[in-house]
VMD Tcl script that draws the C-alpha trace (Angstrom):
set ca {
  {13.31 -12.32 13.55}
  {9.69 -11.29 13.24}
  {7.09 -12.91 15.50}
  {3.90 -12.68 13.43}
  {3.36 -11.83 9.77}
  {0.09 -10.79 8.18}
  {-0.19 -11.87 4.52}
  {-1.90 -9.15 2.50}
  {-2.82 -11.45 -0.36}
  {-4.74 -14.58 -1.29}
  {-4.52 -17.86 -3.20}
  {-1.38 -19.86 -3.83}
  {1.07 -17.06 -2.96}
  {-0.57 -16.55 0.46}
  {-0.22 -20.28 1.11}
  {3.39 -20.17 -0.08}
  {4.19 -17.40 2.43}
  {2.46 -19.30 5.23}
  {4.64 -22.36 4.57}
  {7.85 -20.30 4.63}
  {6.80 -18.60 7.87}
  {5.94 -21.89 9.54}
  {9.39 -23.28 8.76}
  {10.93 -20.13 10.23}
  {8.81 -20.41 13.38}
  {6.81 -17.28 12.59}
  {3.06 -17.09 13.28}
  {0.80 -16.04 10.40}
  {-2.39 -14.08 9.87}
  {-4.49 -14.56 6.74}
  {-6.77 -11.83 5.52}
  {-9.61 -12.82 3.24}
  {-12.62 -11.49 1.42}
  {-16.02 -13.07 1.84}
  {-15.46 -14.91 -1.45}
  {-12.29 -16.56 -0.07}
  {-13.72 -17.82 3.20}
  {-13.07 -21.45 2.15}
  {-9.64 -20.88 0.60}
  {-6.73 -22.96 1.92}
  {-4.68 -19.96 3.00}
  {-7.46 -19.16 5.50}
  {-7.43 -22.71 6.80}
  {-3.66 -23.04 7.23}
  {-2.85 -19.65 8.77}
  {-2.67 -19.39 12.56}
  {-5.28 -16.63 12.52}
  {-7.64 -15.25 9.87}
  {-9.47 -11.94 9.53}
  {-12.22 -11.14 7.05}
  {-11.52 -7.73 5.52}
  {-14.56 -7.18 3.33}
  {-16.70 -8.23 0.38}
  {-15.33 -9.86 -2.80}
  {-14.40 -6.77 -4.90}
  {-10.63 -6.17 -4.44}
  {-11.14 -2.44 -3.85}
  {-13.16 -3.33 -0.74}
  {-10.84 -6.04 0.53}
  {-7.35 -6.88 -0.80}
  {-6.74 -3.30 -1.99}
  {-8.28 -1.67 1.08}
  {-5.24 -0.41 2.99}
  {-7.06 0.79 6.17}
  {-8.73 -2.61 6.63}
  {-5.47 -4.49 6.16}
  {-3.62 -2.25 8.62}
  {-6.47 -2.64 11.12}
  {-6.27 -6.43 10.77}
  {-2.53 -6.27 11.48}
  {-3.08 -4.11 14.55}
  {-5.83 -6.21 16.12}
  {-3.79 -9.39 15.66}
  {-0.57 -7.82 17.01}
  {1.30 -8.59 13.79}
  {4.76 -7.06 13.47}
  {5.26 -7.73 9.74}
  {3.28 -7.64 6.50}
  {4.02 -9.72 3.41}
  {2.29 -8.36 0.26}
  {2.89 -11.39 -2.01}
  {2.57 -10.37 -5.67}
  {-0.12 -8.29 -7.35}
  {-2.62 -6.24 -5.33}
  {-0.51 -3.95 -3.05}
  {2.87 -5.64 -3.56}
  {4.34 -2.69 -5.48}
  {2.31 0.06 -3.87}
  {4.71 2.59 -2.32}
  {1.95 4.19 -0.24}
  {1.11 0.83 1.34}
  {4.77 0.14 2.16}
  {5.09 3.58 3.73}
  {1.91 3.19 5.81}
  {3.11 -0.21 7.05}
  {6.41 1.25 8.21}
  {4.83 4.32 9.84}
  {2.40 1.97 11.62}
  {5.31 0.06 13.14}
  {4.99 -2.90 10.77}
  {7.92 -4.39 8.88}
  {7.07 -4.44 5.18}
  {8.50 -7.60 3.56}
  {9.97 -5.88 0.54}
  {11.89 -2.73 -0.42}
  {11.14 0.61 1.21}
  {8.55 2.98 -0.23}
  {11.11 5.20 -1.93}
  {12.64 2.29 -3.83}
  {9.24 0.89 -4.86}
  {8.25 4.32 -6.14}
  {11.53 4.81 -7.96}
  {11.46 1.45 -9.73}
  {7.68 1.50 -10.19}
  {7.92 4.62 -12.33}
  {9.23 3.08 -15.55}
  {10.71 6.40 -16.72}
  {12.63 6.97 -13.48}
  {13.74 3.32 -13.43}
  {15.10 3.63 -16.96}
  {17.07 6.76 -16.02}
  {18.46 5.02 -12.94}
  {19.59 1.99 -14.91}
  {21.13 4.12 -17.63}
  {23.23 5.94 -15.00}
  {24.39 2.53 -13.74}
  {25.59 1.64 -17.25}
  {22.81 -0.88 -17.85}
  {21.74 -1.10 -21.53}
  {18.26 0.40 -21.98}
  {15.83 0.22 -24.88}
  {16.20 3.23 -27.20}
  {13.32 5.60 -26.59}
  {12.11 8.68 -24.79}
  {14.21 10.12 -21.96}
  {11.07 10.92 -20.02}
  {7.31 10.96 -20.45}
  {5.76 11.79 -23.82}
  {3.52 14.80 -23.16}
  {1.31 14.83 -26.21}
  {0.73 13.40 -29.69}
  {2.88 16.04 -31.38}
  {5.86 15.09 -29.24}
  {5.10 11.41 -29.85}
  {5.22 11.92 -33.63}
  {8.62 13.64 -33.46}
  {10.07 10.97 -31.22}
  {8.72 8.10 -33.32}
  {10.37 9.61 -36.39}
  {13.67 9.74 -34.51}
  {13.45 6.18 -33.10}
  {11.95 4.67 -36.23}
  {8.81 2.53 -36.52}
  {7.65 0.20 -35.06}
  {7.48 1.76 -31.59}
  {5.80 0.81 -28.34}
  {3.83 3.15 -26.10}
  {3.90 2.11 -22.44}
  {2.27 3.30 -19.23}
  {4.90 4.90 -16.99}
  {3.22 3.72 -13.80}
  {2.31 0.13 -14.57}
  {2.79 -3.13 -16.40}
  {1.04 -6.41 -17.13}
  {0.08 -5.31 -20.63}
  {-2.08 -2.39 -19.44}
  {-1.53 0.92 -21.24}
  {0.66 -0.68 -23.90}
  {0.23 -0.22 -27.65}
  {2.39 -1.22 -30.62}
  {2.49 1.39 -33.40}
  {3.83 0.11 -36.71}
  {3.24 3.18 -38.86}
  {2.60 6.89 -38.48}
  {-1.12 6.84 -39.23}
  {-1.86 4.61 -36.24}
  {-0.05 6.74 -33.67}
  {-2.87 9.13 -32.76}
  {-5.39 6.42 -31.92}
  {-2.79 4.33 -30.07}
  {-1.66 7.30 -27.97}
  {-5.19 8.20 -26.93}
  {-6.16 4.59 -26.14}
  {-3.00 3.89 -24.15}
  {-3.45 7.07 -22.10}
  {-7.06 6.21 -21.27}
  {-6.14 2.66 -20.30}
  {-3.18 3.78 -18.19}
  {-5.32 6.29 -16.30}
  {-8.00 3.68 -15.60}
  {-5.54 0.97 -14.51}
  {-2.96 2.97 -12.55}
  {-4.47 6.40 -11.92}
  {-1.66 7.87 -14.01}
  {-1.96 8.60 -17.74}
  {1.76 9.21 -18.32}
  {3.25 7.34 -21.27}
  {6.74 6.80 -22.57}
  {7.93 5.44 -25.91}
  {10.45 2.79 -26.86}
  {11.65 0.98 -29.93}
  {9.58 -2.13 -30.55}
  {11.45 -5.35 -31.23}
  {9.60 -7.78 -33.48}
  {10.93 -11.09 -32.17}
  {12.64 -10.63 -28.81}
  {12.96 -13.01 -25.92}
  {11.95 -12.03 -22.39}
  {14.76 -12.84 -19.95}
  {14.78 -11.87 -16.29}
  {17.45 -12.00 -13.59}
  {16.47 -12.98 -10.05}
  {18.10 -10.81 -7.38}
  {18.28 -10.77 -3.61}
  {19.56 -7.72 -1.74}
  {19.97 -7.15 1.99}
  {19.98 -3.34 1.90}
  {23.46 -3.38 3.43}
  {25.43 -3.30 0.22}
  {25.17 -6.96 -0.71}
  {23.14 -8.04 -3.73}
  {23.33 -11.51 -5.28}
  {21.98 -12.85 -8.56}
  {20.43 -16.29 -8.92}
  {20.66 -16.79 -12.67}
  {18.07 -16.06 -15.31}
  {14.56 -17.15 -16.18}
  {13.19 -17.52 -19.69}
  {9.69 -15.99 -19.82}
  {9.03 -15.68 -23.56}
  {5.92 -17.89 -23.78}
  {3.31 -15.20 -23.23}
  {-0.21 -14.32 -24.24}
  {-1.14 -10.64 -24.25}
  {2.01 -9.88 -22.21}
  {1.01 -12.43 -19.56}
  {3.56 -15.17 -18.89}
  {2.36 -18.76 -19.20}
  {5.52 -20.91 -19.18}
  {8.84 -20.05 -17.55}
  {12.11 -21.92 -17.21}
  {15.63 -21.65 -15.88}
  {18.18 -21.53 -17.34}
  {17.16 -20.04 -20.68}
  {17.93 -22.19 -23.75}
  {19.00 -18.97 -25.52}
  {21.53 -17.69 -22.99}
  {25.19 -18.74 -23.20}
  {27.51 -18.62 -20.19}
  {29.16 -15.44 -21.53}
  {25.83 -13.72 -22.16}
  {24.59 -14.83 -18.73}
  {27.56 -13.17 -17.08}
  {26.92 -9.92 -18.99}
  {23.23 -9.86 -18.05}
  {23.87 -10.76 -14.42}
  {26.59 -8.12 -14.09}
  {24.29 -5.48 -15.59}
  {21.41 -6.43 -13.26}
  {23.72 -6.32 -10.24}
  {25.07 -2.89 -11.22}
  {21.54 -1.55 -11.41}
  {20.39 -3.06 -8.12}
  {23.53 -2.07 -6.20}
  {23.25 1.49 -7.48}
  {20.04 1.91 -5.47}
  {21.10 -0.23 -2.46}
  {18.38 -2.76 -3.20}
  {16.81 -4.77 -0.38}
  {14.55 -7.84 -0.69}
  {13.74 -10.14 -3.60}
  {13.55 -8.38 -6.95}
  {13.77 -9.06 -10.65}
  {15.41 -7.12 -13.45}
  {13.69 -7.86 -16.75}
  {15.49 -7.67 -20.09}
  {14.56 -7.94 -23.75}
  {17.01 -10.06 -25.74}
  {16.99 -9.26 -29.47}
  {17.78 -11.55 -32.38}
  {21.37 -10.29 -32.47}
  {22.03 -11.31 -28.87}
  {21.88 -7.77 -27.48}
  {19.90 -7.19 -24.30}
  {18.07 -4.13 -22.99}
  {16.57 -3.23 -19.61}
  {12.75 -3.21 -19.55}
  {11.77 -2.86 -15.91}
  {12.49 -3.94 -12.36}
  {9.86 -5.73 -10.29}
  {10.27 -4.98 -6.58}
  {8.47 -8.09 -5.33}
  {8.51 -11.85 -5.44}
  {7.49 -13.11 -8.90}
  {4.87 -15.73 -9.76}
  {7.63 -17.76 -11.43}
  {10.06 -17.71 -8.48}
  {9.82 -21.52 -7.96}
  {11.93 -22.32 -11.04}
  {14.84 -20.41 -9.50}
  {14.26 -22.08 -6.14}
  {14.42 -25.53 -7.74}
  {17.60 -24.82 -9.69}
  {19.44 -23.03 -6.87}
  {18.06 -24.93 -3.88}
  {17.17 -21.69 -2.07}
  {13.86 -20.71 -0.47}
  {13.42 -17.18 -1.80}
  {10.52 -16.43 0.54}
  {12.56 -17.28 3.62}
  {15.47 -15.14 2.44}
  {13.10 -12.28 1.61}
  {11.71 -12.43 5.15}
  {15.16 -12.68 6.73}
  {16.61 -9.63 4.97}
  {13.48 -7.58 5.67}
  {13.97 -8.39 9.35}
  {17.54 -7.08 9.19}
  {19.46 -10.20 8.19}
  {22.27 -10.44 5.63}
  {22.90 -12.76 2.69}
  {26.32 -14.05 3.68}
  {25.02 -17.38 4.95}
  {23.56 -18.51 1.60}
  {26.62 -18.04 -0.62}
  {27.55 -21.72 -0.38}
  {24.19 -22.71 -1.89}
  {24.46 -20.56 -5.00}
  {25.61 -23.19 -7.50}
  {22.82 -23.97 -10.00}
  {21.85 -27.57 -10.63}
  {19.78 -28.88 -13.50}
  {16.85 -27.29 -15.30}
  {13.40 -26.24 -14.08}
  {10.19 -25.44 -15.97}
  {6.94 -23.93 -14.69}
  {3.49 -24.14 -16.27}
  {0.82 -21.79 -14.95}
  {-2.51 -23.61 -14.79}
  {-5.26 -21.04 -15.22}
  {-9.00 -21.51 -14.95}
  {-9.54 -20.50 -18.56}
  {-10.92 -22.18 -21.66}
  {-8.05 -22.33 -24.19}
  {-10.49 -23.38 -26.91}
  {-12.66 -20.31 -26.34}
  {-10.04 -17.52 -26.51}
  {-8.88 -18.26 -22.98}
  {-12.13 -17.04 -21.46}
  {-12.03 -17.21 -17.62}
  {-14.21 -20.08 -16.36}
  {-14.74 -19.86 -12.59}
  {-16.93 -22.52 -11.01}
  {-16.80 -25.51 -8.68}
  {-14.01 -28.08 -8.96}
  {-15.69 -31.48 -8.81}
  {-12.51 -33.57 -8.86}
  {-8.91 -32.60 -8.12}
  {-5.81 -34.79 -8.23}
  {-2.35 -33.25 -7.99}
  {0.59 -34.91 -9.80}
  {3.64 -36.05 -7.88}
  {6.76 -38.10 -8.35}
  {10.44 -37.31 -8.68}
  {11.21 -33.72 -9.67}
  {7.62 -32.40 -9.50}
  {6.32 -29.58 -7.32}
  {2.79 -28.14 -7.35}
  {1.88 -24.81 -5.74}
  {-1.89 -24.40 -5.44}
  {-4.63 -23.28 -3.09}
  {-7.30 -25.43 -4.76}
  {-8.93 -28.73 -3.79}
  {-11.94 -30.87 -4.69}
  {-15.27 -29.04 -4.25}
  {-13.47 -25.68 -4.03}
  {-15.59 -22.88 -5.49}
  {-13.39 -20.61 -7.61}
  {-14.33 -16.94 -7.16}
  {-14.96 -14.86 -10.28}
  {-13.49 -11.71 -8.74}
  {-9.78 -12.44 -9.05}
  {-6.97 -13.61 -11.28}
  {-7.56 -16.96 -12.98}
  {-4.33 -18.60 -11.72}
  {-5.25 -21.88 -10.04}
  {-1.96 -23.76 -9.76}
  {1.67 -23.88 -10.84}
  {3.43 -27.09 -11.82}
  {7.21 -26.99 -11.59}
  {9.47 -29.76 -12.88}
  {13.16 -30.04 -12.07}
  {15.40 -32.37 -14.03}
  {19.03 -33.05 -14.73}
  {18.72 -31.10 -17.99}
  {16.02 -29.43 -20.11}
  {15.05 -32.65 -21.84}
  {14.39 -34.43 -18.55}
  {12.49 -31.44 -17.15}
  {10.27 -31.40 -20.28}
  {9.55 -35.12 -19.95}
  {8.72 -34.72 -16.27}
  {6.37 -31.83 -17.03}
  {4.60 -33.76 -19.79}
  {4.04 -36.65 -17.40}
  {2.82 -34.33 -14.63}
  {0.33 -32.61 -16.93}
  {-1.14 -36.00 -17.82}
  {-1.55 -36.81 -14.12}
  {-3.09 -33.48 -13.13}
  {-6.85 -34.09 -12.93}
  {-9.11 -31.05 -12.61}
  {-12.79 -31.63 -13.36}
  {-15.75 -29.27 -13.23}
  {-14.03 -26.31 -14.87}
  {-11.95 -25.94 -18.05}
  {-8.26 -25.19 -17.51}
  {-5.19 -24.46 -19.62}
  {-3.72 -27.96 -19.14}
  {-4.49 -29.00 -22.76}
  {-2.79 -25.83 -24.01}
  {0.38 -26.62 -22.07}
  {0.39 -30.20 -23.32}
  {0.30 -29.02 -26.91}
  {3.01 -26.40 -26.43}
  {5.32 -28.93 -24.78}
  {4.89 -31.21 -27.81}
  {5.70 -28.44 -30.31}
  {8.97 -29.07 -32.19}
  {10.10 -25.45 -32.03}
  {9.44 -25.21 -28.31}
  {11.29 -28.47 -27.68}
  {14.23 -27.10 -29.69}
  {14.19 -23.85 -27.69}
  {13.38 -21.91 -30.85}
  {10.80 -19.37 -29.69}
  {10.28 -15.72 -28.72}
  {7.56 -13.54 -27.19}
  {5.46 -13.84 -30.37}
  {5.52 -17.64 -30.37}
  {1.82 -18.01 -29.58}
  {0.77 -15.71 -32.42}
  {1.59 -18.46 -34.91}
  {0.92 -21.41 -32.62}
  {-2.09 -23.41 -33.76}
  {-4.03 -24.84 -30.85}
  {-5.80 -28.01 -31.98}
  {-9.26 -28.81 -30.70}
  {-9.19 -31.07 -27.68}
  {-9.75 -34.73 -28.49}
  {-12.29 -36.27 -26.14}
}
mol new
graphics top color blue
foreach p $ca { graphics top sphere $p radius 0.5 }
foreach p [lrange $ca 0 end-1] q [lrange $ca 1 end] { graphics top cylinder $p $q radius 0.2 }
display resetview
């Protein structure tokens, strides 16, 4: 087992890693920017090192400073969390060549799955259904026109090197292709340093279903059910749950088997997620594989009773997955609401500031992951995620009731948050019935908050 792990991240995920390490008896090192000096992950780590000013490029994305922090603290492992450098193959490679255990897949696997075109080819070879589209990158507009005619409109242009909604454009008819191609290329280059695009068929009303995997790099890969991630805004997930209200036991088996085939074909190690689109006819298609822990991992942990962070650390240190097989039976239903520091009544504009009052909900079946507290000053330099509420009930109905109660109890004053948005979604008849898809919020009418 590792002796000391440096966490190359911030916020709630850094705190989550610290907790897992403490329970495993592993010392921790927090790195932080000047803007995060008062963050809880800095307070709860065994050691802390400031790595630069607030801009991510000068701190959390600065590989030399992070490696230096690991060396001066005698760390023997690095956990990247999610975002920032979590899926950066160069960072993983530098960690390993510096004698540091990278808590995740190796650089080659990150690179292979990070390139959406290569990942699609890999999955296709493993007999995993893929979305109809280009076999490789689309070189220019002329090639894009020919391919779109073959696939049929609408189509989606996607950045080959990224995700999170960057470098993505829906094209519904031929006349919009030129502008969409140019814009997507520019955005992809700016976001990922790679302008390569590929094209896929666009599904009007799909669901976003993902399969949680754990691999030990020694031939064993296990699947821990699916998560429903269809409640999204601009391709950013807002509510997740497990199991999905749209997935039958037969369909679950098909999706799990497909995800396992894909992961085993590359000898996957660490926590990872295979993401699928589920169409209105019940057919599913591979979208991408995330080679890191996901923001929404707690819903799987609650249903399966497994600490994914601990297992991720164990397998990265050379352990196997045999010992957790007995704990793989799912129990109940879990739902997660991401609480962002955004104003839902002003187009979800980020609203950093000082939290004047902060009360976390509790009670049976409720978990809250957060790095915030009263009088905490929220930096304006980073993602707006402030907290995650997770409810776990006997069934979906109980989990929904628990979440509604928890949202009422969660008091955050001083800054607007997305709590009112979540309350309204959870009261929506279609959402309660499980009748939704990735375009749910396009027709959802958010009512003005009643004071």
